[in-house]
Structures are given as structure tokens and as C-alpha cells.
VEXDREN-2710 file (C-alpha; in Angstrom, 1 decimal):
% VEXDREN-2710
k/r/px/py/pz
1/MET/-102.7/26.2/-191.0
2/GLN/-103.6/23.0/-189.4
3/GLN/-104.2/24.9/-185.9
4/ALA/-106.6/27.3/-187.8
5/VAL/-108.6/24.3/-189.2
6/HIS/-108.9/22.6/-185.9
7/GLY/-110.1/25.8/-184.5
8/TRP/-112.8/26.2/-186.9
9/LEU/-113.8/22.6/-186.4
10/SER/-114.1/23.3/-182.7
11/THR/-116.1/26.4/-183.2
12/TYR/-118.5/25.0/-185.9
13/GLU/-119.1/21.9/-183.6
14/ARG/-120.2/24.2/-180.6
15/LEU/-122.4/26.0/-183.1
16/VAL/-124.2/22.9/-184.3
17/ASN/-124.4/21.2/-181.0
18/SER/-125.9/24.4/-179.8
19/GLN/-128.5/24.1/-182.6
20/TYR/-127.7/27.6/-184.1
21/PHE/-127.7/25.8/-187.7
22/PHE/-130.8/23.6/-188.5
23/SER/-130.5/24.2/-192.3
24/SER/-127.3/25.7/-193.9
25/TYR/-124.5/25.2/-196.2
26/LEU/-120.9/25.0/-196.2
27/THR/-118.6/25.6/-199.2
28/GLN/-114.7/25.1/-199.5
29/GLU/-112.2/24.8/-202.2
30/ASP/-111.5/21.2/-201.4
31/LEU/-111.9/18.5/-198.6
32/SER/-108.2/19.2/-197.3
33/ARG/-109.7/22.6/-196.0
34/LEU/-112.1/20.8/-193.9
35/GLY/-109.5/18.9/-192.1
36/ARG/-106.5/16.4/-192.7
37/ASN/-107.4/14.2/-189.9
38/SER/-109.2/11.5/-192.1
39/SER/-111.2/10.1/-188.9
40/LEU/-112.5/13.6/-187.8
41/THR/-113.3/14.9/-191.2
42/GLY/-115.1/11.6/-192.1
43/LEU/-117.3/12.1/-188.5
44/TYR/-118.2/15.5/-189.9
45/ILE/-119.4/14.5/-193.3
46/ASN/-121.0/11.2/-192.5
47/PHE/-122.5/12.2/-189.1
48/THR/-122.6/15.6/-187.8
49/PHE/-123.6/17.4/-191.0
50/PRO/-126.3/15.0/-192.0
51/LYS/-127.4/15.0/-188.5
52/TYR/-128.0/18.9/-188.3
53/ASN/-129.2/19.0/-192.0
54/VAL/-126.0/20.8/-193.2
55/ARG/-125.0/20.7/-196.8
56/TYR/-121.1/20.5/-197.4
57/ILE/-119.5/21.5/-200.6
58/ALA/-116.0/20.7/-201.7
59/ILE/-115.8/22.5/-205.2
60/ASN/-112.3/21.3/-206.6
61/ASP/-113.1/17.8/-205.2
62/HIS/-116.6/17.8/-207.0
63/PHE/-118.0/16.6/-203.5
64/ASP/-121.5/17.3/-202.3
65/THR/-123.1/15.9/-199.5
66/ILE/-126.7/16.7/-201.2
67/ASP/-126.3/13.4/-202.9
68/PRO/-125.0/10.7/-201.1
69/ASN/-125.3/8.1/-203.8
70/SER/-122.7/9.9/-205.8
71/THR/-119.6/8.3/-206.9
72/ASP/-117.6/11.3/-205.6
73/SER/-118.9/10.6/-202.1
74/ASP/-117.6/7.0/-202.6
75/ILE/-114.0/8.1/-203.0
76/ALA/-114.3/11.0/-200.4
77/GLY/-112.9/8.7/-197.7
78/ILE/-109.9/7.8/-199.9
79/LYS/-109.1/11.4/-200.5
80/ASN/-109.3/12.4/-196.9
81/TRP/-106.8/9.4/-196.2
82/PHE/-104.5/10.8/-199.1
83/ASN/-104.8/14.5/-197.3
84/GLU/-103.7/13.0/-194.0
85/PHE/-101.0/11.0/-195.3
86/PHE/-99.7/14.4/-197.1
87/ALA/-100.0/16.2/-193.6
88/LYS/-97.9/13.3/-192.0
89/ASP/-95.6/13.1/-194.8
90/THR/-94.8/16.8/-194.6
91/SER/-94.5/16.7/-190.8
92/ARG/-92.0/13.9/-191.0
93/LYS/-89.9/15.8/-193.5
94/ILE/-89.8/19.0/-191.1
95/ARG/-89.1/16.9/-188.3
96/ALA/-86.1/15.2/-189.9
97/VAL/-84.8/18.8/-191.2
98/GLN/-85.2/20.1/-187.5
99/LYS/-83.3/16.9/-186.2
100/ALA/-80.4/17.4/-188.4
101/LYS/-80.2/21.0/-187.5
102/GLY/-80.6/20.3/-183.7
103/GLU/-77.8/17.7/-183.8
104/ARG/-75.3/20.0/-185.6
105/GLY/-75.9/22.6/-182.8
106/VAL/-77.8/24.8/-184.4
107/PRO/-80.5/26.7/-182.1
108/LEU/-83.9/25.5/-182.8
109/THR/-85.6/28.1/-180.7
110/THR/-87.1/30.8/-182.6
111/ASN/-87.3/33.3/-179.5
112/VAL/-83.8/34.1/-178.3
113/PRO/-83.6/34.1/-174.4
114/PHE/-83.8/37.4/-172.6
115/GLY/-80.2/38.6/-172.5
116/TYR/-79.4/37.6/-176.1
117/LEU/-79.9/39.0/-179.5
118/LYS/-79.5/37.3/-183.0
119/ASP/-76.3/38.1/-184.5
120/PRO/-77.1/40.1/-187.4
121/ALA/-74.3/38.6/-189.6
122/ASP/-75.5/35.1/-188.6
123/LYS/-78.9/34.5/-187.6
124/THR/-78.0/31.0/-186.1
125/LYS/-75.6/32.7/-183.6
126/TRP/-76.4/34.8/-180.2
127/ILE/-74.7/37.7/-179.0
128/VAL/-75.0/39.3/-175.6
129/ASP/-77.8/42.1/-175.1
130/GLU/-75.8/44.3/-172.5
131/ALA/-78.7/45.9/-171.0
132/ALA/-80.7/42.8/-170.7
133/ALA/-77.7/40.8/-169.5
134/VAL/-77.4/43.2/-166.4
135/ILE/-81.0/42.2/-165.3
136/VAL/-80.3/38.5/-165.9
137/LYS/-77.0/38.7/-163.8
138/ARG/-78.9/40.6/-161.1
139/ILE/-81.5/37.8/-160.8
140/PHE/-79.0/35.1/-160.3
141/LYS/-77.1/37.3/-157.7
142/LEU/-80.3/37.8/-155.8
143/CYS/-80.9/34.0/-155.9
144/MET/-77.4/33.6/-154.8
145/GLU/-78.2/35.6/-151.7
146/GLY/-81.1/33.5/-150.9
147/ARG/-84.0/35.3/-152.4
148/GLY/-86.8/33.2/-154.0
149/PRO/-88.4/33.8/-157.3
150/MET/-91.4/35.6/-155.7
151/GLN/-89.2/37.9/-153.9
152/ILE/-87.0/38.7/-156.8
153/ALA/-90.0/39.4/-158.9
154/LYS/-91.5/41.9/-156.2
155/LEU/-88.3/43.5/-156.0
156/LEU/-87.8/43.9/-159.8
157/GLN/-91.5/45.4/-160.0
158/GLU/-90.7/47.9/-157.1
159/GLU/-87.6/49.0/-158.8
160/LYS/-89.5/49.7/-162.2
161/VAL/-87.5/47.2/-164.1
162/LEU/-89.3/46.5/-167.5
163/ASN/-90.2/42.6/-167.9
164/PRO/-88.7/40.8/-170.9
165/THR/-91.7/41.2/-173.0
166/ALA/-92.2/44.9/-172.5
167/TYR/-88.3/45.2/-173.0
168/LYS/-88.3/43.4/-176.2
169/LYS/-91.5/45.4/-177.5
170/ARG/-89.7/48.7/-176.6
171/GLU/-86.4/47.4/-178.4
172/GLY/-88.4/46.4/-181.4
173/ILE/-87.7/42.7/-180.8
174/LYS/-90.5/40.1/-181.5
175/ALA/-91.7/38.7/-178.2
176/PRO/-93.8/35.3/-178.0
177/SER/-95.9/36.6/-175.3
178/PRO/-98.5/39.3/-175.3
179/GLU/-97.6/42.7/-173.5
180/THR/-99.0/43.0/-170.1
181/ALA/-101.0/46.0/-169.0
182/ASP/-98.2/46.8/-166.4
183/PRO/-94.7/46.8/-168.3
184/TYR/-92.9/46.5/-164.7
185/HIS/-95.0/43.6/-163.6
186/TRP/-92.9/40.4/-163.1
187/ASN/-94.2/37.3/-163.1
188/THR/-92.7/34.6/-160.7
189/ASN/-92.8/31.8/-163.5
190/THR/-90.6/34.4/-165.5
191/VAL/-88.0/34.7/-163.0
192/VAL/-88.2/30.8/-162.5
193/HIS/-87.5/30.2/-166.0
194/ILE/-84.6/32.6/-166.2
195/LEU/-83.0/30.9/-163.3
196/GLU/-83.3/27.4/-165.0
197/ARG/-82.1/28.2/-168.3
198/ARG/-78.8/26.6/-169.0
199/GLU/-78.2/28.8/-172.3
200/TYR/-77.1/31.4/-170.1
201/THR/-74.0/29.5/-169.4
202/GLY/-72.8/29.7/-173.0
203/CYS/-74.3/26.2/-174.3
204/THR/-77.1/25.3/-176.7
205/VAL/-79.7/23.0/-175.7
206/ASN/-81.8/21.4/-178.3
207/PHE/-85.0/19.0/-178.2
208/LYS/-86.2/20.2/-174.7
209/THR/-89.7/19.5/-175.9
210/TYR/-91.6/17.4/-177.9
211/THR/-95.2/16.5/-179.5
212/ASN/-96.8/13.0/-179.7
213/SER/-98.1/13.6/-183.0
214/ILE/-99.2/16.0/-185.6
215/TRP/-102.7/16.0/-184.1
216/ASP/-101.5/16.4/-180.5
217/LYS/-99.7/20.0/-180.1
218/LYS/-99.1/19.8/-176.4
219/GLN/-95.5/20.4/-175.7
220/ARG/-94.1/17.8/-173.3
221/GLU/-90.9/18.1/-171.3
222/THR/-88.1/15.8/-172.5
223/PRO/-86.0/14.0/-170.1
224/LEU/-82.5/15.9/-169.5
225/GLU/-80.7/12.9/-170.6
226/ASN/-82.4/12.9/-174.0
227/GLN/-81.7/16.6/-174.6
228/ALA/-78.8/17.6/-176.9
229/VAL/-76.4/20.2/-175.2
230/PHE/-73.6/21.8/-177.0
231/TYR/-71.2/23.7/-175.2
232/ASP/-69.3/27.4/-175.6
233/THR/-71.6/28.2/-178.5
234/HIS/-72.2/31.7/-177.6
235/PRO/-71.0/34.2/-174.9
236/ALA/-72.0/33.0/-171.3
237/ILE/-73.7/35.6/-169.2
238/ILE/-73.6/33.3/-166.1
239/GLU/-70.5/31.3/-165.0
240/GLN/-71.2/27.5/-164.8
241/GLU/-70.2/27.3/-161.1
242/VAL/-72.9/30.0/-160.4
243/PHE/-75.6/28.4/-162.5
244/ASP/-74.9/24.9/-160.6
245/LYS/-75.0/26.7/-157.2
246/VAL/-78.2/28.4/-157.9
247/GLN/-79.7/25.1/-159.1
248/GLU/-78.6/23.7/-155.7
249/ILE/-80.1/26.6/-153.6
250/ARG/-83.3/26.4/-155.6
251/GLN/-83.7/22.8/-154.3
252/GLN/-83.2/24.1/-150.8
253/ARG/-86.6/25.6/-150.7
254/HIS/-87.7/26.9/-147.3
255/ARG/-91.0/28.5/-146.0
256/ARG/-90.8/32.0/-145.1
257/THR/-92.0/33.2/-141.7
258/LYS/-95.3/34.7/-141.0
259/THR/-93.6/37.9/-140.3
260/GLY/-92.3/37.9/-143.7
261/LYS/-88.6/38.0/-142.4
262/SER/-86.1/35.3/-143.6
263/SER/-82.6/34.6/-142.3
264/LEU/-79.2/34.9/-144.2
265/PHE/-78.8/31.0/-143.1
266/SER/-82.5/29.7/-143.9
267/GLY/-82.2/26.4/-145.8
268/MET/-78.8/25.9/-144.9
269/VAL/-78.8/25.0/-141.1
270/TYR/-78.9/21.2/-139.9
271/CYS/-79.2/19.3/-136.8
272/ALA/-75.9/17.7/-136.4
273/ASP/-77.5/14.5/-134.5
274/CYS/-80.6/13.6/-136.5
275/GLY/-79.8/15.6/-139.7
276/ALA/-83.0/17.5/-139.8
277/LYS/-83.5/21.1/-141.0
278/MET/-83.3/23.5/-138.2
279/ARG/-86.2/25.8/-138.3
280/TYR/-85.7/29.6/-138.3
281/CYS/-88.0/31.2/-135.5
282/THR/-89.0/34.7/-135.3
283/THR/-92.0/37.0/-134.4
284/ASN/-92.6/40.9/-135.0
285/TYR/-92.1/41.1/-131.1
286/PHE/-88.5/39.7/-131.3
287/GLU/-85.6/41.8/-131.1
288/LYS/-83.0/40.6/-133.8
289/ARG/-80.9/39.0/-130.8
290/GLN/-84.0/36.8/-130.2
291/ASP/-84.3/35.3/-133.5
292/HIS/-83.1/31.6/-133.3
293/PHE/-82.9/28.2/-135.2
294/VAL/-84.2/25.2/-133.6
295/CYS/-84.1/21.4/-134.8
296/ALA/-87.3/20.5/-136.8
297/ASN/-87.6/17.2/-134.9
298/TYR/-87.7/18.8/-131.4
299/ARG/-91.2/19.5/-130.1
300/SER/-91.0/20.6/-126.5
301/ASN/-89.1/17.5/-125.2
302/THR/-91.8/15.4/-127.2
303/GLY/-90.1/15.2/-130.4
304/SER/-87.4/12.7/-131.8
305/CYS/-84.4/14.8/-131.2
306/SER/-83.1/16.9/-128.3
307/ALA/-83.2/20.8/-128.0
308/HIS/-80.5/21.7/-130.8
309/PHE/-80.9/25.6/-130.3
310/ILE/-78.8/28.5/-131.4
311/ARG/-79.4/32.2/-131.7
312/ALA/-79.1/33.5/-135.1
313/VAL/-76.8/36.3/-134.1
314/VAL/-74.6/33.9/-132.4
315/LEU/-74.4/31.6/-135.6
316/GLU/-73.6/34.6/-137.8
317/ASP/-70.7/35.5/-135.5
318/LEU/-69.3/31.7/-135.4
319/VAL/-69.8/31.3/-139.3
320/TRP/-68.1/34.6/-140.0
321/MET/-65.2/33.7/-137.7
322/HIS/-64.7/30.3/-139.2
323/MET/-65.0/31.5/-142.7
324/LYS/-62.3/34.6/-142.2
325/ALA/-59.9/31.9/-140.5
326/VAL/-60.4/29.5/-143.8
327/ILE/-60.0/32.4/-146.1
328/PHE/-56.7/33.6/-144.2
329/TYR/-55.5/30.4/-144.2
330/VAL/-56.1/29.4/-147.7
331/THR/-54.9/32.7/-149.0
332/ARG/-51.5/32.6/-147.1
333/TYR/-50.6/28.9/-146.8
334/GLU/-52.1/27.7/-150.1
335/LYS/-49.6/25.0/-150.8
336/HIS/-49.9/23.7/-147.1
337/PHE/-53.5/23.8/-147.5
338/ARG/-53.8/22.0/-150.9
339/GLU/-51.3/19.1/-149.8
340/VAL/-53.3/18.5/-146.7
341/MET/-57.0/18.6/-148.4
342/GLU/-55.6/16.5/-151.5
343/GLN/-54.6/13.7/-148.8
344/LYS/-57.9/14.1/-147.1
345/LEU/-60.2/14.3/-150.2
346/ARG/-58.2/11.2/-151.8
347/LEU/-58.6/9.0/-148.8
348/SER/-62.3/9.6/-148.4
349/SER/-62.8/9.6/-152.1
350/GLU/-61.1/6.1/-152.5
351/GLU/-63.2/4.7/-149.8
352/ALA/-66.4/6.1/-151.2
353/ILE/-65.5/5.0/-154.7
354/ARG/-64.9/1.4/-153.5
355/GLY/-68.1/1.3/-151.8
356/HIS/-70.1/2.6/-154.9
357/ARG/-68.4/0.4/-157.2
358/LYS/-69.0/-2.6/-155.1
359/ARG/-72.7/-1.7/-154.8
360/LEU/-72.6/-1.0/-158.7
361/ALA/-71.3/-4.6/-159.5
362/GLN/-73.9/-6.0/-157.3
363/ALA/-76.7/-3.9/-159.1
364/GLU/-75.5/-4.6/-162.6
365/LYS/-75.2/-8.5/-161.8
366/ARG/-78.7/-8.6/-160.4
367/LEU/-79.9/-6.6/-163.5
368/THR/-78.6/-9.3/-165.7
369/GLU/-80.1/-11.9/-163.7
370/LEU/-83.5/-10.4/-163.9
371/ASP/-83.3/-10.5/-167.6
372/ARG/-82.6/-14.2/-167.4
373/LEU/-85.4/-14.8/-164.9
374/PHE/-87.8/-13.0/-167.1
375/ILE/-86.8/-15.2/-170.2
376/ARG/-87.4/-18.3/-168.0
377/ILE/-90.9/-17.4/-166.7
378/TYR/-92.0/-16.4/-170.1
379/GLU/-90.8/-19.8/-171.6
380/ASP/-92.6/-21.4/-168.4
381/ASN/-95.6/-19.4/-169.5
382/VAL/-95.6/-20.6/-172.9
383/ALA/-95.2/-24.1/-171.9
384/GLY/-98.0/-24.1/-169.3
385/ARG/-96.2/-24.6/-166.5
386/ILE/-97.4/-21.4/-164.8
387/THR/-100.6/-19.7/-165.4
388/ASP/-101.1/-16.1/-167.2
389/GLU/-102.0/-14.6/-163.9
390/ARG/-98.6/-15.8/-162.3
391/PHE/-96.7/-14.7/-165.1
392/SER/-98.3/-11.2/-165.0
393/MET/-97.5/-10.9/-161.3
394/MET/-93.9/-12.1/-161.5
395/SER/-93.0/-10.0/-164.7
396/LYS/-94.5/-7.0/-163.0
397/THR/-92.4/-7.7/-159.9
398/TYR/-89.4/-8.1/-162.0
399/GLU/-90.1/-4.9/-164.2
400/ASP/-90.5/-2.9/-161.2
401/GLU/-87.0/-4.1/-159.5
402/GLN/-85.4/-3.3/-162.9
403/THR/-86.5/0.0/-163.2
404/GLN/-85.4/0.6/-159.4
405/LEU/-81.9/-1.0/-160.3
406/LYS/-81.4/1.1/-163.4
407/VAL/-82.2/4.2/-161.4
408/GLU/-79.6/3.3/-158.5
409/ILE/-77.1/2.3/-161.2
410/GLN/-77.3/5.8/-162.8
411/SER/-77.1/7.6/-159.2
412/LEU/-74.0/5.3/-158.4
413/GLN/-72.4/6.1/-161.8
414/GLN/-72.9/9.9/-161.2
415/GLU/-71.6/9.6/-157.7
416/ILE/-68.4/8.0/-158.8
417/GLU/-67.7/10.5/-161.2
418/VAL/-68.3/13.4/-158.5
419/GLN/-65.8/11.5/-156.1
420/GLU/-63.3/11.3/-159.0
421/ARG/-63.4/15.0/-159.4
422/GLN/-62.6/15.8/-156.0
423/ILE/-58.9/17.3/-156.6
424/GLU/-60.4/19.5/-159.4
425/ASN/-63.0/20.6/-157.0
426/LEU/-60.4/21.4/-154.5
427/GLU/-58.6/23.8/-157.0
428/GLN/-62.1/25.4/-157.8
429/PHE/-62.6/25.8/-154.3
430/ILE/-59.2/27.7/-153.8
431/GLN/-60.1/29.9/-156.8
432/ARG/-63.3/30.9/-155.0
433/VAL/-61.4/31.7/-151.7
434/HIS/-59.0/34.0/-153.6
435/LYS/-62.0/36.1/-154.8
436/TYR/-62.8/36.9/-151.1
437/GLU/-59.5/37.6/-149.9
438/ASP/-60.3/41.2/-149.0
439/LEU/-64.0/40.5/-147.6
440/GLN/-64.5/42.6/-144.6
441/GLU/-68.1/41.3/-143.6
442/LEU/-70.1/38.4/-144.1
443/THR/-72.2/38.8/-147.2
444/PRO/-74.9/36.3/-148.5
445/TYR/-73.4/35.8/-151.9
446/ALA/-70.1/34.8/-150.3
447/LEU/-72.0/32.4/-147.7
448/ARG/-73.8/30.8/-150.6
449/GLU/-70.6/30.4/-152.7
450/LEU/-68.5/29.1/-150.3
451/VAL/-70.5/27.1/-147.8
452/LYS/-72.9/24.3/-148.4
453/ALA/-74.4/23.4/-145.0
454/ILE/-74.2/24.4/-141.7
455/TYR/-74.5/21.4/-138.6
456/ILE/-75.6/22.4/-135.1
457/GLU/-74.3/20.2/-132.3
458/ALA/-75.9/19.8/-128.9
459/PRO/-74.7/22.5/-126.4
460/ASP/-72.0/21.2/-124.2
461/LYS/-72.8/22.2/-120.6
462/SER/-69.8/20.1/-119.0
463/SER/-67.9/23.1/-117.9
464/GLY/-70.8/24.7/-116.0
465/LYS/-71.2/27.1/-119.2
466/ARG/-73.2/26.6/-122.2
467/ARG/-70.8/25.9/-125.1
468/GLN/-72.4/25.8/-128.7
469/ASN/-70.6/23.9/-131.3
470/ILE/-71.0/24.2/-135.1
471/ARG/-69.6/22.2/-138.0
472/ILE/-69.3/23.9/-141.5
473/SER/-69.5/21.8/-144.6
474/TYR/-67.6/23.8/-147.5
475/ASP/-69.0/23.6/-151.1
476/LEU/-66.7/21.3/-153.3
477/VAL/-64.4/20.2/-150.4
478/GLY/-66.6/19.3/-147.4
479/PHE/-65.3/19.7/-143.8
480/ILE/-62.0/21.5/-143.4
481/PRO/-60.0/20.6/-140.3
482/LEU/-59.1/24.1/-139.6
483/ASN/-57.9/23.5/-135.9
484/GLU/-55.4/20.8/-136.9
485/LEU/-54.2/23.1/-139.9
486/LEU/-53.8/26.0/-137.5
487/LYS/-51.8/23.8/-134.7
488/GLU/-49.4/22.5/-137.4
489/GLU/-48.9/25.9/-138.6
490/THR/-48.2/27.1/-134.9
491/ALA/-46.1/24.4/-134.1
END
């Protein structure tokens, strides 16, 4: 109702400003029909309408602008204020009810995500829509294989897959968006929205957006830490591990080459010396064996790094060879692998945790010091010992430092939690490896699920032949000392 009133006001204002109305009248039931924003309605009654010679009548409130000296005109402002108060009070009550529901874990969204349906037995619960869930799983699988949202959208359109709005219309489900002319057209933003929805892991997420006031309807994103998340509230379509991995892949955005080709390893290959990403280089004139990766900091001997170079086919062979060896060893000698890796992870974690906790203590101590310093300069300013300009400059410096420290403290706390979960991560990695026990060839999905990054070392030519070494960082466990493990097993 409020949006309709504002829409009418906007339209009317354009009409009067364009001088379509030179002499007219407007009749409504009461003043609340004109609007419940006292400032805006007062502006129209006292300025806009008289300016364009418009007579306004509110029948039930006995209000008529034809007689500005009437006592009814005197209390119009009070009535407008009461109308605004009533709107705000109603809004507060609705928000309170929504807040209570949201804090209990009841989904606040009225539009169920694509892939779910409202449970007929309980409208606050969701059940899986099997047909739509297949599409959702496919989108995540394509992303795990290295395809971007635009590529996924294009592929779905080519395969004549109904987009979410068209699918819901066909199934008789209410959809929030208008139906497109082409029911098979997938918007890139739709794919992104699906890839980023945590609800697919089986959780309910409330308070994702907020508005500033009842007059400002713009939806703003709520920071993640202020959102309410309730786990295992409905069946999951996507495993939490896959969802987390997809978010990680989405952060590794890389440009496609002008040829439109992309590599299996794009976004995963780094220079072992400078840490820069390795660029995938190809042309339409290249044969497959000529495609290669080169350090982004190398520019024909003028860059800041040396010529780290590897052909894509060589990289694929080396990675597949290493992955096969890891899968073989883990599945055959799981107990020994667990013991060695637990010791390695425990040592690295303890060292990392000590360093993080030391820096965390320093940051927290400095944060407390800044609070005391701020109080001191405030007292000095009140006492006249420092000027207002000096106080303003110093307080701004302290506030900026505090903001940076709070961000750093949060980051350190998260990193400590990650390090403390290392043994748990090891078990998760072993379970993933067992899934690929019978893997016969390197697939994009297996690569993205097991490998986090690949580092290319500078070529070794000391033997007279070019020897290329790589180091593979596996997801959850980091670098695996495969050569040492194999030597121990041989011995």
C-alpha cells in the first residue's frame, strides 16, 4: 500500500511539474491516502498543490485546501504526524515478529530457492524438488570442472534447459521474476546466485538483507557475521565440501584467452619463485602440444622473474602421475600415510599457531592501549591542552588503526581455528581420495576436489638436459612428501 502511494505521488509530481495541471482538484477518503510521510505530505499540501492551483479534498478528515484559514487545516499537520506514527508503529511490530521468527530458524524468504519446494504438510519446511535439484547439482559440477558462470549459462541455454522462472511457471509455482521471452535463456547472474546460495547445503540463512527505514525500500546486504545461520534444517542438495570448494574456485577468477580456449589448470598454476600466477598461452594456430603456461612476472627477460615455462600437456602428465601415486599410496597404505601426515601437520600447525597467537596478543594489547590513548586525548581536548584540530587528527589516526587491528584480529582467530582443524582435514582428505580409487584418467572434477595449487619451479639444466619440476599443494593437507613415503615403503 505504501509503495502504491509513493508511486502515485511520483507520477503526480511529474504531471504537475510538467504543467499538465493548471487548475484541478483531487479527492480522497482521508489524509493517510495521500501519504504517511508527514514531511512529504506537508510539502504537497502547503507548497506543491497551491503552486499549481490544485484543490485537495480529504473527505473523512473534513480537510479542503480551498479554505486555508479553516481550523481543519490547522490540525492537518498533526493528523499527518499521527498517520506517520501509525505507519512506523506497524512497521516496528512487523519487524519484531519477523525478527522473532528468524531467530527461531523459520525461513523468512517467501520465494523458495530453485531446487526446493515448500512441504505441503508444513509450509515453513522445504523438500527437494528432484527435477530442479538435478540442474542445481549440474551447475555446481560444471563450476568444479573449471567453468565460469557465463560458460555455464551458455551451455544450459544450448541444451534447452528451462531457466528457474520458466520452470516454476510450468510447474504452477509462483515465481518472483517475470517470465523471459526465451524460456531457455539463462542469465549469468542467475547462475552466480545459485552458486552462492548457502541454503543448498541444508541450512537456513536469515537476515541476509535489511532496509534503513520504512521510507527507504532499497535492500542492502547484511554482513556475513550478522546473518543468522541454522544448520541441517532441510535436505542438502550440495555437500558442504563441494560448496566450500566452489566458493574457493570462484575466487580464482581468470581471464579466458582471445581464442575462447581455457585450460584444465587455469587459475591453479603459480610460479614457485615469485608466487605470481602462470599465464595460459595459446592461439588458434597452436597445436595442443604448443599450449603452455608462463610466469606473469616474466616479460621477455625484462620482468621481475625468470622464464618459468611449462607446456600444458607436460603439466597434465606430471600432475596425473603425481595424483595417481598419491591415490595409490593413500588407499593401499592408509595407516602409515595417516601417521606421517599427522606428525607433519601437527608440527606445522603448532608452529603456525604459536606465531598467530603471539601476533594476536600483540594486536589485542595495542587495541586496549588505543582505547586508553583516545580517552587521554579527549580529556586533554576538554581541558584545552590540545586544540580541536589536533584532537580530530589524532582521533582519526587512532580510529583507523583500531579498524585495521580488528580486521587483523578476526583474520588471526580464523587462521588459528583452521590450523586447529588440521587433523580433521586430514581425515576428510583421505575420504575424498577413496572416492577416486578407481580413477582411470585425470578429470576436472577430481583435480579441483583434490588439488589446491600447482607450483612450477625454474627448469634445471645442470645435467645438460632440461628437467622441469613441479610441486603440488593438495586441498586440506598441503604438500605431501610422496618421495619420502615411497622410499620408506620400498625400504
